[in-house]
N, C-alpha and C positions, 0 to 999 in steps of 0.2 A: 303359261296358263295355256291350256290344251284348247284348241278350237271348240266351238259349242254349237250341237245339232240338236233343234227343237223338233219332235216328233209330233205333229198332232195326230193323233190316232182315234180312228172310229172304231166301238168295237162291235157296232151293230152291222157291219160290210158282212156281206156274206159269207167269204171267206179269211174273216178275221179271228185271230185268236190271241189271247196273252203270251202264249210261247213261241208264236211269231214275231210277236214285238218284242220280247226279251231276247231271241237270237239274234234279232237286228241290232238290238244296244250293245250285246256283245261283240257281234262282230265290227260295228262301229268303233266301241271303246278300245277295242285289239288293237286298232290302226290309230290311235292317237287320239280319239276326238272324244269329247266328253258330249252327255246326252241328257236330253230331258224328256219326258212323256206328258202331253198334255191331251187326256180323255173326255171324247165328247160323252155327251147323255142324251141331247136332243137335237134337231135341225138348229141351223143357225150358230151351235158351240164353237163350229171348227171356223167360221168365219170371224166371230166374234176375239178368238184366241190370236188368228191371224193380222186381225187389226191392230190389237195389244203388240204384237212382236213388231209390225211396222211401223209403231209409232203413233197411232192413228186415236187409239182410245186406251185408256186403262180399264182393266176388268179383274172381274173372280167370277168363275163359273163352277159350280158346285164343289166349292172350297178348292178350287184350282186356281190359279193363274200365277203371274210372274211378279205380285207384288207391286212395286213404286214400277213406273212407266220405267223403261229400260232404259238407259244411257249406252249401254255397249251391245252391239247389234250381234247375232248369233251370227256364225258361218254358213249355215243355211238353214232351210226349214224343210222336213219330209212331210209332206201329205201323205197317211197310210190309212187307205179305204177305198171307195170305189168313186167313180166320177163325179158323183152328187158331193161328196167329201172335198174334191180336185176344186170343182167349182165353189165352194167356200173358201177354200184357202186362197185360190187366185182372187177372188173380189175383193179379200181381204188384203193380200199381199200387193194388188196392183198399185203401180207407180211408186215399188219401194224397190230398193237395189239388194235385198236380201234375196240371195238364188232360192227357188222351190224344185225340190226333187221329189219324185213320185214313187211310191210305195203301194202296187194294184193289190186291193184286198176286196174286191168289188163283184157283182156280176158278170158285167161285160170288158169293161177296164180297156175302155176306147182307148184313152190318150196311152198309155201303155203300150197297146199294139202296134199305134203311131212311133211312137218313140225309140222302142227297143227292140232289140232281135232276139234276146234270150231272155227268158220269163222267169227263169228261178231267182229267187229272193237273192242269193248271195251275189250274183251276178248283175242284178238289178244295183244293190248297194254299191258294189264295186264300179259300177259304171258311175252312179252318183258323187261319187265320192273323187272320181278321176277325171271326171266329164268337165266339159267347159259350160258357161251358164252363157245361154243366148237370149237376149232380149226378142220375144216373138210378140206377134200382133195378137187380138182378140177382137170376138164380136161384140159388139155392145148394143143392146135391145132395150126399147123403152116402148111398154105400154101405158093405155089411160084410165086405169080403174076410176071408177067416180070424177073423171075427166083430169086427174092430178096424173102427171107422169112419173112412174116408176119405172128406174133403170137397172140392169145389171149386165155383168160381162156373162160369156161363156166363150169356151173354150175348144170346144168341139163342135157342136153346132145347135140351132135353132128349127124345131118341127111344127108347122101350121095344119092346121087339118086334121086329117085321118091319124095322123103321127101325135099330135098334140092331144087330142080326144083319149085315145089309148093308153097314154101316159097318165092322163089325169083320172082316169078309171081304174087303173092298175090295183090289186089287191096287195097291201105294203105287206102283210104276215104272208101271205102267200110267196111273195118276191123273195121274201128271206130265205123261206127254206126251200124253194124250186128255182130261184134265180130264172133265167130266160124264161122257163115256162110259163110265168105269172104275165110274161110280155104278150105270148101267144095267145094264153088266155084272154088277156084284155082286148087284142087285137081282133079275135075272132068275136067278141060278143059287139065290139065298136062296127065291126062288117057287117052282122046281123042287123043291126039298126041304123046303117049307112046312109045318110042324107045329109049329102055336105052343102054348105052356102060356097057361092060364088066367091073367090077372092081376087083383088085388083092390086098388082104389084108392079111398083115404079121402080127400076133400076138404072141409076144413073142418068135418068129421064125416059128410061125404053119403057112403056107400057106394056103388060103381060096380064091374060086373064089365066086363070086356073081354078083348081078344086082344093090342092093341098101342095105344099112346098117344104123341100128340106133346105134349109141355106147352112153349106159349109164351112166351117173355119179348117178341116182336116180332112182327108181322105174317105177314113173309115166312118161306118154307122151299125151300131149294136152288133160290134165285133168284128169280124172282117168284111162284111159287106162295104162295097165302095161307091156309095151313093154320089160324091162328088169326089172323083178319081183325081181331079186337076187341084184338088186344095190342098197348100203345106202351111204346115203353121210358122213356118218362117218369113212367108211371105204375107204382104199387107192387103191380101185381097181375100173376096169369101166368094164361093161359087155356090149359084143360084139353080135347083133342079124345081121346075114348076111341071105338076101332073095336071094337065086338063080336061082328062078324060071323067066323067063322074059318076058312070057307074060301077056296080061291083066288079062285073066283069071287067072293067078298066085295071081297079084296082088289084086285083089277084094276077092281072097280065103284066103289071107294073114289079109286083111281088116276086114273081116268076124270072122275069128278066134280070132283076136286080141279082139274081144267085149267079148269072153270068156276066154281069157287067156289062150288058148290052141294052139297058133300058133307055139311056141317053139317046139310042140311036131312033126312036119311035118317033115319028110326024107330031104325035099329041104331049111331047114332052118337051120342055123346053129347058136348056143347060147351057149358063152364062156367067161370068165374072163379073161383080159387081164391088163398087164400094161403098155405095149407101144405096137402102132397099126400104121402101113405105110399102104398107100392108094395109088396104082396107077390107073390111069385112068382118064377119062377127064369127071366129073359130079360135077354138081353143090353141095354144102356143106352150110348147115345151123348150126346156133348154138344156143342154148335156145331161138329158133323161130325166129330169124332173119337171112337172108343171111349174109354169110361170105366170098366165094369166090369160086374157083372151086380145085378140085384136080386134082391132086397129092396133098397129105397131109400126116403128123406125128401126131399123137396123143399119148400123155404121160400122166401120173397120177403126179400132182404136189401135193405135200404131205402137209398137214397142214399149208396153205398159208393165210388163213382166219378164223378169230374168228366171228362166226356164232351163235346169239341168238335164240336157239330153246327149 
């Protein structure tokens, strides 16, 4: 029997097309794999599919599904979509030994930029089927809406403050058609109304105050910006970049310096490695490019919880 690959496909991803998925299936089947495509229709479908594959839940979504709880594990799962789809899949596959590959079809495709050198689809698929799976660590964030803990893994980053607000307020239909432009416009609107609240971050026992923070599990952010340049997906550490200026001029200075990778040299920027971070304050939080909730929050390292093909 041919080894099976399940593709969890988000057709709403900005660069998605059925033609691409059909081409991917042809590529894989010509190399001896059987393939199955599960197509999402709304947020949370990808995570539900992944949970079923990993053996956590049975499900039928949009008339699709894998029927009875699988006894045979697939050879691998491929998350075909943007970073939000990948976030859902890794949350569904966490603690499973089924490897996960990434076929980038989204707006910025940060994870793909981090782990692949060649971004052509055939090259990525060749890398997926020939590469080795490695256990990687994730960030795990907990917020407390209504006083009850709500936790989720992130594979890229968590953004608190300006970053979280810009993501929260983004125009989703505009994002579908313009991609990064929607983030820029949301950022400009956020800048015009910028009135940040102070955050208190305690990182492995060290207290730092600021008005915005990026907590990185990878080096890249928003494409090829390297806000946490020392972060590596294979290492069980997070890197925190805390911005202590509260004026619009400070924020514009940070953005300008990020373009050259010089922001961490500023005296009002704290850059440090950490395994546990608590955040006190009332600010929006985004993870992997999607709005998550409001701080207060706690962020920890979840070590070796997913097998990533890279």
